py3Dmol code that shows the C-alpha trace and the ligand (Angstrom):
import py3Dmol

protein = """\
ATOM      1  CA  MET A   1      28.092 -69.525 216.322  1.00  0.00           C
ATOM      2  CA  GLU A   2      30.137 -70.391 213.344  1.00  0.00           C
ATOM      3  CA  PRO A   3      29.302 -73.509 211.309  1.00  0.00           C
ATOM      4  CA  VAL A   4      31.204 -76.688 212.227  1.00  0.00           C
ATOM      5  CA  PRO A   5      32.799 -78.121 209.064  1.00  0.00           C
ATOM      6  CA  GLU A   6      31.256 -81.350 207.861  1.00  0.00           C
ATOM      7  CA  PRO A   7      33.358 -84.537 207.568  1.00  0.00           C
ATOM      8  CA  ALA A   8      33.848 -84.018 203.780  1.00  0.00           C
ATOM      9  CA  ALA A   9      34.951 -80.446 204.279  1.00  0.00           C
ATOM     10  CA  LEU A  10      37.394 -81.583 207.064  1.00  0.00           C
ATOM     11  CA  ALA A  11      38.883 -84.164 204.698  1.00  0.00           C
ATOM     12  CA  ARG A  12      39.390 -81.447 202.042  1.00  0.00           C
ATOM     13  CA  ILE A  13      41.050 -79.189 204.594  1.00  0.00           C
ATOM     14  CA  GLU A  14      43.356 -81.985 205.724  1.00  0.00           C
ATOM     15  CA  ALA A  15      44.282 -82.887 202.141  1.00  0.00           C
ATOM     16  CA  LEU A  16      45.052 -79.250 201.307  1.00  0.00           C
ATOM     17  CA  SER A  17      47.082 -78.845 204.550  1.00  0.00           C
ATOM     18  CA  ALA A  18      49.152 -81.825 203.710  1.00  0.00           C
ATOM     19  CA  ARG A  19      49.951 -80.407 200.265  1.00  0.00           C
ATOM     20  CA  LEU A  20      51.023 -76.986 201.545  1.00  0.00           C
ATOM     21  CA  ASP A  21      54.800 -76.717 201.267  1.00  0.00           C
ATOM     22  CA  ARG A  22      54.958 -72.995 201.860  1.00  0.00           C
ATOM     23  CA  PRO A  23      53.268 -70.404 203.947  1.00  0.00           C
ATOM     24  CA  ILE A  24      49.974 -68.665 202.875  1.00  0.00           C
ATOM     25  CA  ALA A  25      50.640 -64.874 202.877  1.00  0.00           C
ATOM     26  CA  LEU A  26      47.546 -62.748 203.191  1.00  0.00           C
ATOM     27  CA  VAL A  27      47.830 -59.381 201.445  1.00  0.00           C
ATOM     28  CA  GLY A  28      45.429 -56.511 201.098  1.00  0.00           C
ATOM     29  CA  LEU A  29      44.520 -53.165 202.563  1.00  0.00           C
ATOM     30  CA  MET A  30      44.245 -52.233 206.259  1.00  0.00           C
ATOM     31  CA  GLY A  31      40.838 -53.457 207.474  1.00  0.00           C
ATOM     32  CA  ALA A  32      40.470 -56.228 204.964  1.00  0.00           C
ATOM     33  CA  GLY A  33      40.567 -58.821 207.779  1.00  0.00           C
ATOM     34  CA  LYS A  34      44.021 -60.292 207.124  1.00  0.00           C
ATOM     35  CA  SER A  35      44.702 -60.992 210.801  1.00  0.00           C
ATOM     36  CA  THR A  36      41.289 -62.213 211.924  1.00  0.00           C
ATOM     37  CA  VAL A  37      40.782 -64.340 208.864  1.00  0.00           C
ATOM     38  CA  GLY A  38      44.373 -65.518 208.935  1.00  0.00           C
ATOM     39  CA  ARG A  39      44.005 -66.715 212.503  1.00  0.00           C
ATOM     40  CA  ARG A  40      40.827 -68.623 211.643  1.00  0.00           C
ATOM     41  CA  LEU A  41      42.361 -70.038 208.476  1.00  0.00           C
ATOM     42  CA  ALA A  42      45.507 -71.327 210.353  1.00  0.00           C
ATOM     43  CA  GLN A  43      43.239 -72.896 212.979  1.00  0.00           C
ATOM     44  CA  MET A  44      41.220 -74.722 210.270  1.00  0.00           C
ATOM     45  CA  LEU A  45      44.396 -75.929 208.586  1.00  0.00           C
ATOM     46  CA  GLY A  46      45.993 -76.938 211.944  1.00  0.00           C
ATOM     47  CA  ARG A  47      48.986 -74.687 211.185  1.00  0.00           C
ATOM     48  CA  SER A  48      50.635 -71.792 212.921  1.00  0.00           C
ATOM     49  CA  PHE A  49      49.615 -68.169 212.421  1.00  0.00           C
ATOM     50  CA  ILE A  50      51.768 -65.057 212.618  1.00  0.00           C
ATOM     51  CA  ASP A  51      50.979 -61.414 212.131  1.00  0.00           C
ATOM     52  CA  ALA A  52      53.979 -59.618 210.410  1.00  0.00           C
ATOM     53  CA  ASP A  53      53.207 -56.310 212.112  1.00  0.00           C
ATOM     54  CA  ASP A  54      53.354 -58.030 215.543  1.00  0.00           C
ATOM     55  CA  ALA A  55      56.615 -59.648 214.651  1.00  0.00           C
ATOM     56  CA  ILE A  56      58.064 -56.240 213.508  1.00  0.00           C
ATOM     57  CA  GLU A  57      56.931 -54.644 216.770  1.00  0.00           C
ATOM     58  CA  GLU A  58      58.485 -57.471 218.766  1.00  0.00           C
ATOM     59  CA  ALA A  59      61.802 -57.269 216.890  1.00  0.00           C
ATOM     60  CA  ALA A  60      61.962 -53.436 217.129  1.00  0.00           C
ATOM     61  CA  ARG A  61      60.453 -53.225 220.637  1.00  0.00           C
ATOM     62  CA  LEU A  62      58.434 -50.316 219.227  1.00  0.00           C
ATOM     63  CA  SER A  63      54.946 -49.984 217.926  1.00  0.00           C
ATOM     64  CA  VAL A  64      54.395 -49.639 214.133  1.00  0.00           C
ATOM     65  CA  ALA A  65      53.268 -46.018 214.765  1.00  0.00           C
ATOM     66  CA  GLU A  66      56.401 -45.294 216.738  1.00  0.00           C
ATOM     67  CA  ILE A  67      58.606 -46.721 214.022  1.00  0.00           C
ATOM     68  CA  PHE A  68      56.839 -44.491 211.435  1.00  0.00           C
ATOM     69  CA  SER A  69      57.150 -41.358 213.542  1.00  0.00           C
ATOM     70  CA  GLU A  70      60.651 -41.873 214.770  1.00  0.00           C
ATOM     71  CA  PHE A  71      62.359 -43.379 211.689  1.00  0.00           C
ATOM     72  CA  GLY A  72      59.983 -42.900 208.774  1.00  0.00           C
ATOM     73  CA  GLU A  73      58.239 -45.252 206.406  1.00  0.00           C
ATOM     74  CA  ALA A  74      61.235 -46.267 204.304  1.00  0.00           C
ATOM     75  CA  TYR A  75      62.878 -47.583 207.489  1.00  0.00           C
ATOM     76  CA  PHE A  76      59.726 -49.476 208.365  1.00  0.00           C
ATOM     77  CA  ARG A  77      59.619 -51.093 204.883  1.00  0.00           C
ATOM     78  CA  ASP A  78      63.196 -52.256 205.288  1.00  0.00           C
ATOM     79  CA  GLY A  79      62.450 -53.898 208.538  1.00  0.00           C
ATOM     80  CA  GLU A  80      59.164 -55.299 207.192  1.00  0.00           C
ATOM     81  CA  ARG A  81      61.048 -56.933 204.298  1.00  0.00           C
ATOM     82  CA  ARG A  82      63.536 -58.602 206.623  1.00  0.00           C
ATOM     83  CA  VAL A  83      60.961 -59.783 209.041  1.00  0.00           C
ATOM     84  CA  ILE A  84      58.671 -61.275 206.331  1.00  0.00           C
ATOM     85  CA  ALA A  85      61.703 -63.034 204.853  1.00  0.00           C
ATOM     86  CA  ARG A  86      62.380 -64.559 208.239  1.00  0.00           C
ATOM     87  CA  LEU A  87      58.730 -65.571 208.835  1.00  0.00           C
ATOM     88  CA  ILE A  88      58.727 -67.272 205.420  1.00  0.00           C
ATOM     89  CA  GLU A  89      61.905 -69.185 206.353  1.00  0.00           C
ATOM     90  CA  GLU A  90      60.287 -70.204 209.663  1.00  0.00           C
ATOM     91  CA  ASN A  91      57.587 -71.861 207.554  1.00  0.00           C
ATOM     92  CA  HIS A  92      54.549 -70.569 209.417  1.00  0.00           C
ATOM     93  CA  GLY A  93      51.219 -71.839 208.037  1.00  0.00           C
ATOM     94  CA  VAL A  94      49.662 -68.411 207.568  1.00  0.00           C
ATOM     95  CA  ILE A  95      51.248 -64.997 207.561  1.00  0.00           C
ATOM     96  CA  ALA A  96      49.122 -61.851 207.775  1.00  0.00           C
ATOM     97  CA  THR A  97      51.234 -59.104 206.075  1.00  0.00           C
ATOM     98  CA  GLY A  98      50.794 -55.339 206.657  1.00  0.00           C
ATOM     99  CA  GLY A  99      48.835 -53.517 203.977  1.00  0.00           C
ATOM    100  CA  GLY A 100      51.910 -51.961 202.271  1.00  0.00           C
ATOM    101  CA  ALA A 101      54.165 -55.027 202.247  1.00  0.00           C
ATOM    102  CA  PHE A 102      53.069 -56.415 198.865  1.00  0.00           C
ATOM    103  CA  VAL A 103      53.548 -52.971 197.320  1.00  0.00           C
ATOM    104  CA  ASP A 104      57.299 -53.038 198.081  1.00  0.00           C
ATOM    105  CA  ASP A 105      58.927 -54.550 194.951  1.00  0.00           C
ATOM    106  CA  GLU A 106      61.379 -56.787 196.811  1.00  0.00           C
ATOM    107  CA  THR A 107      58.883 -57.963 199.442  1.00  0.00           C
ATOM    108  CA  ARG A 108      56.346 -58.762 196.761  1.00  0.00           C
ATOM    109  CA  ALA A 109      58.915 -60.689 194.752  1.00  0.00           C
ATOM    110  CA  LEU A 110      59.865 -62.665 197.835  1.00  0.00           C
ATOM    111  CA  ILE A 111      56.252 -63.484 198.765  1.00  0.00           C
ATOM    112  CA  LEU A 112      55.445 -64.481 195.135  1.00  0.00           C
ATOM    113  CA  ASP A 113      58.510 -66.714 194.997  1.00  0.00           C
ATOM    114  CA  LYS A 114      58.334 -68.374 198.415  1.00  0.00           C
ATOM    115  CA  ALA A 115      54.748 -68.185 199.703  1.00  0.00           C
ATOM    116  CA  ILE A 116      51.166 -68.422 198.401  1.00  0.00           C
ATOM    117  CA  ALA A 117      49.901 -64.864 198.113  1.00  0.00           C
ATOM    118  CA  VAL A 118      46.202 -64.427 198.742  1.00  0.00           C
ATOM    119  CA  TRP A 119      44.559 -60.947 198.212  1.00  0.00           C
ATOM    120  CA  ILE A 120      41.693 -60.257 200.521  1.00  0.00           C
ATOM    121  CA  ASP A 121      39.889 -57.726 198.364  1.00  0.00           C
ATOM    122  CA  CYS A 122      37.362 -55.660 200.340  1.00  0.00           C
ATOM    123  CA  ASP A 123      35.017 -52.844 199.544  1.00  0.00           C
ATOM    124  CA  LEU A 124      35.877 -49.340 200.726  1.00  0.00           C
ATOM    125  CA  ALA A 125      32.886 -48.962 203.116  1.00  0.00           C
ATOM    126  CA  THR A 126      33.882 -52.097 205.044  1.00  0.00           C
ATOM    127  CA  LEU A 127      37.553 -50.998 205.241  1.00  0.00           C
ATOM    128  CA  VAL A 128      36.523 -47.564 206.494  1.00  0.00           C
ATOM    129  CA  GLU A 129      34.152 -49.179 209.083  1.00  0.00           C
ATOM    130  CA  ARG A 130      36.690 -51.643 210.327  1.00  0.00           C
ATOM    131  CA  THR A 131      39.730 -49.398 210.464  1.00  0.00           C
ATOM    132  CA  GLY A 132      37.607 -46.799 212.344  1.00  0.00           C
ATOM    133  CA  ARG A 133      37.350 -49.111 215.355  1.00  0.00           C
ATOM    134  CA  ARG A 134      40.984 -48.380 216.435  1.00  0.00           C
ATOM    135  CA  ASP A 135      43.452 -45.551 216.007  1.00  0.00           C
ATOM    136  CA  HIS A 136      46.805 -47.327 215.781  1.00  0.00           C
ATOM    137  CA  ARG A 137      47.466 -47.003 212.035  1.00  0.00           C
ATOM    138  CA  PRO A 138      49.914 -44.152 211.225  1.00  0.00           C
ATOM    139  CA  LEU A 139      48.790 -43.801 207.553  1.00  0.00           C
ATOM    140  CA  LEU A 140      45.185 -43.104 208.523  1.00  0.00           C
ATOM    141  CA  ARG A 141      45.978 -40.398 211.136  1.00  0.00           C
ATOM    142  CA  ASP A 142      46.780 -37.475 208.830  1.00  0.00           C
ATOM    143  CA  GLY A 143      43.534 -36.874 206.964  1.00  0.00           C
ATOM    144  CA  ASP A 144      40.157 -38.352 206.122  1.00  0.00           C
ATOM    145  CA  PRO A 145      40.441 -42.184 206.436  1.00  0.00           C
ATOM    146  CA  GLU A 146      37.886 -42.751 203.658  1.00  0.00           C
ATOM    147  CA  GLU A 147      39.746 -40.481 201.229  1.00  0.00           C
ATOM    148  CA  ILE A 148      43.126 -42.094 202.226  1.00  0.00           C
ATOM    149  CA  LEU A 149      41.814 -45.693 201.915  1.00  0.00           C
ATOM    150  CA  GLY A 150      40.146 -44.865 198.583  1.00  0.00           C
ATOM    151  CA  ARG A 151      43.405 -43.565 197.174  1.00  0.00           C
ATOM    152  CA  LEU A 152      45.383 -46.457 198.569  1.00  0.00           C
ATOM    153  CA  LEU A 153      42.926 -48.875 197.093  1.00  0.00           C
ATOM    154  CA  ARG A 154      43.343 -47.281 193.605  1.00  0.00           C
ATOM    155  CA  GLU A 155      47.120 -47.097 193.894  1.00  0.00           C
ATOM    156  CA  ARG A 156      47.676 -50.604 195.349  1.00  0.00           C
ATOM    157  CA  ALA A 157      45.147 -52.723 193.457  1.00  0.00           C
ATOM    158  CA  PRO A 158      47.584 -53.243 190.526  1.00  0.00           C
ATOM    159  CA  TYR A 159      50.023 -54.829 192.972  1.00  0.00           C
ATOM    160  CA  TYR A 160      47.507 -56.815 194.980  1.00  0.00           C
ATOM    161  CA  ARG A 161      46.111 -58.150 191.729  1.00  0.00           C
ATOM    162  CA  GLN A 162      49.439 -59.927 191.169  1.00  0.00           C
ATOM    163  CA  ALA A 163      48.557 -62.361 193.968  1.00  0.00           C
ATOM    164  CA  PRO A 164      47.617 -65.739 192.398  1.00  0.00           C
ATOM    165  CA  VAL A 165      44.555 -66.132 194.600  1.00  0.00           C
ATOM    166  CA  ARG A 166      41.890 -63.407 195.282  1.00  0.00           C
ATOM    167  CA  VAL A 167      38.943 -63.648 197.616  1.00  0.00           C
ATOM    168  CA  GLU A 168      36.362 -61.143 198.665  1.00  0.00           C
ATOM    169  CA  GLY A 169      36.639 -60.007 202.273  1.00  0.00           C
ATOM    170  CA  ARG A 170      32.991 -60.198 202.914  1.00  0.00           C
ATOM    171  CA  LYS A 171      31.206 -59.210 206.017  1.00  0.00           C
ATOM    172  CA  GLY A 172      29.990 -62.096 208.069  1.00  0.00           C
ATOM    173  CA  PRO A 173      31.787 -64.985 209.664  1.00  0.00           C
ATOM    174  CA  HIS A 174      35.560 -65.146 209.152  1.00  0.00           C
ATOM    175  CA  THR A 175      35.090 -68.853 208.520  1.00  0.00           C
ATOM    176  CA  ARG A 176      33.384 -68.067 205.242  1.00  0.00           C
ATOM    177  CA  THR A 177      36.331 -65.987 203.966  1.00  0.00           C
ATOM    178  CA  ALA A 178      38.793 -68.626 205.318  1.00  0.00           C
ATOM    179  CA  TRP A 179      36.890 -71.258 203.435  1.00  0.00           C
ATOM    180  CA  ALA A 180      36.908 -69.165 200.235  1.00  0.00           C
ATOM    181  CA  ILE A 181      40.737 -68.951 200.609  1.00  0.00           C
ATOM    182  CA  ILE A 182      40.949 -72.779 200.979  1.00  0.00           C
ATOM    183  CA  GLU A 183      38.887 -73.169 197.786  1.00  0.00           C
ATOM    184  CA  GLY A 184      40.943 -70.610 195.935  1.00  0.00           C
ATOM    185  CA  ILE A 185      44.200 -72.303 196.821  1.00  0.00           C
ATOM    186  CA  GLU A 186      42.796 -75.722 195.938  1.00  0.00           C
ATOM    187  CA  GLN A 187      41.915 -74.359 192.415  1.00  0.00           C
ATOM    188  CA  TRP A 188      45.253 -72.682 192.063  1.00  0.00           C
ATOM    189  CA  LEU A 189      47.141 -75.914 192.921  1.00  0.00           C
ATOM    190  CA  GLN A 190      45.247 -77.941 190.294  1.00  0.00           C
TER     191      GLN A 190
END
"""
ligand_1 = """\
16
S3P
C 50.195 -50.288 206.503
C 49.361 -51.242 207.057
C 49.447 -51.685 208.456
C 50.915 -51.465 208.983
C 51.394 -50.042 208.732
C 51.300 -49.642 207.245
C 50.001 -49.897 205.089
O 49.095 -53.043 208.599
O 51.789 -52.383 208.405
O 50.527 -49.216 209.514
O 50.910 -49.367 204.481
O 48.940 -50.193 204.557
P 47.574 -53.589 208.492
O 47.281 -53.712 207.063
O 47.645 -54.914 209.219
O 46.759 -52.573 209.215
"""
view = py3Dmol.view(width=600, height=400)
view.addModel(protein, "pdb")
view.setStyle({"model": 0}, {"cartoon": {"style": "trace"}})
view.addModel(ligand_1, "xyz")
view.setStyle({"model": 1}, {"stick": {}})
view.zoomTo()
view.show()
């Protein structure tokens, strides 16, 4: 069971939700928990949640893996940029972005300009464990996932670090990470 927020916490969540004039965009590596935490966070804030990869798959009528294999990564990144721009315009409460979105210069500039970027920073062992549960991620299919995720973490950290809010994607209840995001945004808005 996850803890039920106390009245004071609920008041804080409501106050923050009322101040949010742009979507919260979760960024970070595959397995960091962007979708699960994002869903929880949106629920706490009483706002809508959308997963950018799901929206891309819906628009393309293809899975992310199929887009990668049939058209290549550059094509996927173009579609990803357009879809994220649309989702920001639609003013969803929380958007979970794919792990490479914030590395693309234009997508990152868009998110930094029109959303509140939050980096869910997660240790390598947790990323490896979580991504190992399913086999749908094209970038982890060709090689040792631990080696690939370690390299991506080193390469992408300088970009993720540009997000104004950073939280640790701890193990344990998603509510705890969602709450850390709420606190991080509260501090950033001050
Ligand atoms: C990618 C991450 C995936 C998906 C695609 C590429 C990446 O999203 O967008 O497979 O470049 O890190 P998740 O981070 O939601 O797994």
